[in-house]
C-alpha positions in Angstrom: 37.6 -9.3 -29.4 39.9 -9.1 -26.2 39.6 -11.5 -23.3 37.7 -9.9 -20.6 40.5 -8.7 -17.9 38.5 -9.9 -14.7 37.9 -13.5 -16.7 41.4 -13.5 -16.9 41.7 -12.6 -12.7 39.0 -15.3 -11.5 41.7 -18.1 -13.5 44.8 -16.6 -11.3 44.6 -16.8 -7.4 44.3 -12.8 -7.4 41.9 -11.8 -4.6 39.5 -10.5 -6.6 37.4 -7.0 -5.2 34.1 -5.7 -6.9 32.0 -2.9 -5.9 28.2 -2.0 -7.0 26.6 0.9 -9.5 24.0 2.0 -9.3 22.1 3.2 -12.1 20.4 6.6 -11.7 17.2 7.2 -11.8 16.8 9.5 -14.8 19.7 11.4 -17.5 22.1 12.3 -15.3 25.2 10.3 -14.6 27.1 12.1 -13.0 27.1 10.4 -9.2 27.8 7.1 -11.0 30.4 8.5 -12.9 32.1 10.1 -10.1 31.3 7.1 -8.1 33.1 4.9 -10.8 36.3 7.5 -11.0 36.2 7.8 -7.0 37.2 3.4 -7.4 39.2 3.4 -10.6 42.0 1.3 -10.5 41.2 0.1 -6.8 38.8 -2.6 -7.4 39.1 -5.1 -10.9 35.3 -4.3 -11.9 32.1 -2.5 -11.1 28.9 -4.4 -10.9 26.2 -1.9 -12.8 22.5 -2.9 -11.4 19.1 -3.8 -13.0 16.7 -2.0 -11.5 17.9 -3.2 -8.1 15.1 -4.0 -5.0 12.7 -3.2 -8.4 12.9 0.3 -8.2 12.7 1.5 -11.7 16.5 3.0 -12.8 18.5 4.0 -16.3 19.6 0.3 -18.3 22.9 -1.6 -17.4 23.6 -2.1 -20.9 23.3 2.3 -21.3 24.8 2.9 -17.9 27.3 -0.4 -18.3 28.5 1.0 -22.1 29.4 4.6 -20.7 31.6 3.2 -17.8 33.1 1.3 -20.6 34.0 4.0 -22.5 35.9 5.8 -19.2 37.9 3.0 -19.0 36.2 0.8 -16.5 36.2 -3.0 -16.4 32.0 -3.6 -15.7 30.2 -6.7 -14.9 26.3 -6.2 -16.1 23.8 -7.5 -13.6 20.5 -8.9 -15.4 17.7 -9.9 -13.7 15.0 -12.2 -15.3 12.2 -10.3 -13.8 11.2 -7.5 -16.7 12.2 -9.2 -19.9 11.3 -12.2 -21.2 13.3 -14.0 -23.3 13.5 -12.5 -26.5 14.4 -9.6 -24.7 16.8 -10.7 -22.5 18.9 -12.2 -25.8 18.4 -9.2 -27.8 19.9 -7.4 -24.6 23.3 -10.0 -23.9 23.9 -9.6 -28.4 24.1 -5.5 -27.9 25.9 -5.8 -25.0 28.1 -8.3 -26.0 28.5 -5.9 -29.8 29.3 -3.0 -27.9 32.4 -4.2 -25.5 30.6 -5.2 -22.1 32.1 -8.9 -21.6 30.6 -9.9 -18.3 27.9 -10.6 -16.8 25.9 -11.5 -14.0 22.6 -12.8 -13.2 19.9 -13.0 -10.9 15.6 -13.6 -11.0 15.7 -10.1 -9.0 12.9 -8.5 -6.5 9.3 -9.2 -6.9 8.1 -5.5 -8.7 5.7 -5.3 -5.4 8.9 -4.6 -3.3 9.6 -2.1 -5.9 8.6 1.8 -7.0 5.7 0.6 -9.4 4.3 -2.5 -7.1 1.5 -2.7 -10.2 4.2 -3.9 -12.4 3.9 -7.2 -13.8 6.5 -9.5 -13.6 7.7 -11.5 -16.0 10.1 -14.2 -14.8 9.6 -16.1 -17.8 13.0 -17.8 -17.7 14.5 -19.1 -13.9 18.3 -17.5 -13.0 18.8 -21.3 -13.6 17.5 -21.4 -17.1 18.8 -18.1 -17.9 22.7 -19.0 -17.7 21.8 -22.5 -19.6 20.1 -19.8 -22.2 23.4 -17.3 -22.2 25.7 -21.2 -22.5 24.0 -21.9 -25.4 24.5 -18.4 -26.5 28.2 -18.5 -26.2 28.3 -21.5 -28.3 26.3 -19.8 -31.7 22.7 -20.6 -31.4 19.3 -19.0 -29.7 17.3 -19.9 -27.4 15.2 -22.2 -29.7 18.2 -23.5 -31.5 18.7 -20.7 -34.5 22.6 -20.1 -35.5 23.0 -17.1 -33.8 25.6 -13.9 -36.6 28.5 -14.2 -34.2 28.3 -15.7 -30.8 28.5 -13.7 -27.7 32.3 -14.2 -25.4 31.3 -13.6 -22.3 32.5 -14.2 -19.0 28.6 -15.3 -17.0 28.0 -15.2 -12.8 24.8 -15.7 -10.1 24.6 -15.0 -7.0 24.0 -17.0 -4.1 23.0 -16.7 -0.1 25.3 -17.4 2.5 22.9 -20.1 4.3 24.0 -23.5 4.6 20.7 -24.6 6.3 18.3 -23.7 3.2 18.2 -26.8 1.0 16.5 -25.0 -1.8 18.5 -22.4 -2.3 21.9 -24.3 -1.7 20.3 -26.9 -4.7 20.2 -23.8 -6.3 23.5 -23.1 -6.0 25.1 -26.0 -7.3 22.2 -26.1 -10.3 23.2 -22.8 -11.3 27.3 -23.6 -11.4 26.9 -26.8 -13.4 25.1 -25.0 -15.3 27.4 -22.4 -16.5 28.4 -20.3 -13.8 32.6 -18.6 -13.5 31.9 -16.9 -10.3 29.3 -16.2 -7.5 28.7 -13.6 -5.4 27.0 -13.7 -2.6 25.2 -11.9 0.0 26.0 -9.5 2.2 28.2 -11.0 5.0 27.8 -10.4 8.4 28.3 -13.7 10.5 32.0 -15.5 9.4 30.7 -19.0 10.8 28.3 -19.2 8.7 29.6 -18.0 5.3 32.5 -20.6 6.7 30.0 -23.4 6.7 28.8 -22.3 3.2 32.3 -22.0 1.4 33.3 -25.6 2.9 29.5 -27.0 1.3 30.4 -24.7 -1.8 34.0 -26.3 -1.7 33.2 -29.2 -4.2 31.6 -26.5 -7.2 34.7 -25.7 -7.3 33.6 -21.9 -8.8 35.5 -18.7 -7.8 33.1 -17.4 -4.9 33.1 -13.3 -4.0 31.6 -12.5 -0.9 29.3 -9.5 -0.8 29.4 -7.2 2.1 27.9 -3.6 3.0 30.2 -0.9 5.5 27.5 -0.2 7.8 26.4 3.3 8.6 24.2 3.2 11.7 22.8 0.5 14.1 19.2 1.7 12.6 20.7 0.8 8.8 21.6 -2.5 10.2 18.3 -3.1 11.9 16.3 -1.9 8.2 18.6 -4.6 6.7 17.7 -7.9 8.7 14.0 -6.8 8.1 14.1 -6.1 4.6 16.3 -8.1 2.9 16.8 -11.7 2.6 19.6 -13.7 3.3 21.3 -11.0 4.9 21.5 -11.2 8.9 23.3 -8.5 11.5 24.0 -10.0 14.7 22.9 -8.7 17.7 26.6 -8.5 18.3 27.4 -5.7 15.8 24.4 -4.0 16.5 25.3 -3.4 20.0 28.9 -1.7 19.2 26.9 0.6 15.5 24.6 1.6 19.1 27.5 2.5 21.2 29.9 3.8 18.9 30.5 7.7 19.3 31.7 7.9 15.7 29.0 5.1 13.5 29.9 5.3 10.3 34.3 4.7 11.7 32.7 1.8 13.1 31.0 0.5 10.3 33.8 0.8 8.4 36.3 -1.3 11.1 33.7 -4.1 11.4 34.0 -4.3 7.1 37.2 -4.7 7.7 37.7 -7.1 10.1 34.6 -8.9 7.9 37.1 -8.7 5.2 40.0 -10.2 7.2 38.1 -13.4 7.3 37.1 -13.3 4.6 40.3 -13.1 2.8 41.2 -16.7 3.9 38.3 -18.6 3.0 36.5 -17.1 -0.6 38.2 -15.3 -3.7 37.1 -11.4 -2.9 34.3 -9.6 -2.2 32.2 -7.7 -3.7 31.6 -4.0 -1.8 28.3 -2.4 -1.8 27.8 0.5 0.3 24.7 2.3 1.4 24.5 5.2 -1.1 28.0 6.7 -2.3 31.0 4.9 -2.4 33.1 8.9 -1.3 34.3 5.7 1.9 35.3 2.9 -0.2 39.0 4.2 -0.8 39.3 4.5 3.3 37.3 0.9 3.9 39.6 -0.5 0.9 43.0 0.7 3.0 42.1 0.0 6.3 41.7 -3.7 4.9 45.0 -4.5 2.6 43.3 -3.9 -0.8 43.6 -0.3 -2.4 47.3 -2.0 -4.7 45.1 -3.2 -7.2 
């Protein structure tokens, strides 16, 4: 199996750009494939979300394979919420056999927050145990120590909030890196001062940090994220800018461009998470001077 191009870029000095693609709620993949097509040649890899916000959607393994066949480099997200250790290992082996070489692991939003609130969450393993298990698989053994018939070759990432005043979150980050996380993607960043403190805290971990960015579309969208997405804090100054803007979408892109400009000095890349489709992402990348990969 060829080495992950994304993995090679992690080991270079290149400023990395990744972007999130949401699988469909159904079998019509045209919107997701269209989004990916818009981004082709403009980003280094596409993250395929795994029942994001506990809303039931197509498997990231299935969409990841479809996008891989279209020539995209993909990062398959995987949560601890929906599968026990048997199912997780099966999906990891399946993904690797189909050519998916990059995965990003996370706990996953609780089912009570999603569209199937009666679903039983699994959480058989936490995200740290999951990273440890995959390291074992990469060494050729399953979680119980049985030898595998061929080991997966994977680049393994994890996620983190960026508030250094939360000691438990920072402790989890350290453990994830110690267990083998090769890159970290963060929650959306709006407070650059706090993010600089976070990267200073994490500097001893020697792991590439890719900062999450969400272009704002309206002041109400900013308020919604503050109330509903843990770890996101859009400051009042930015909300006021959005409130007063003649063109809120353009203002959101300008705020995001300013954020990316500052992030270039403090981390290894950005992870783009639009509200809705990626129609404005090429313009954002051009505004931020990142349109040539």
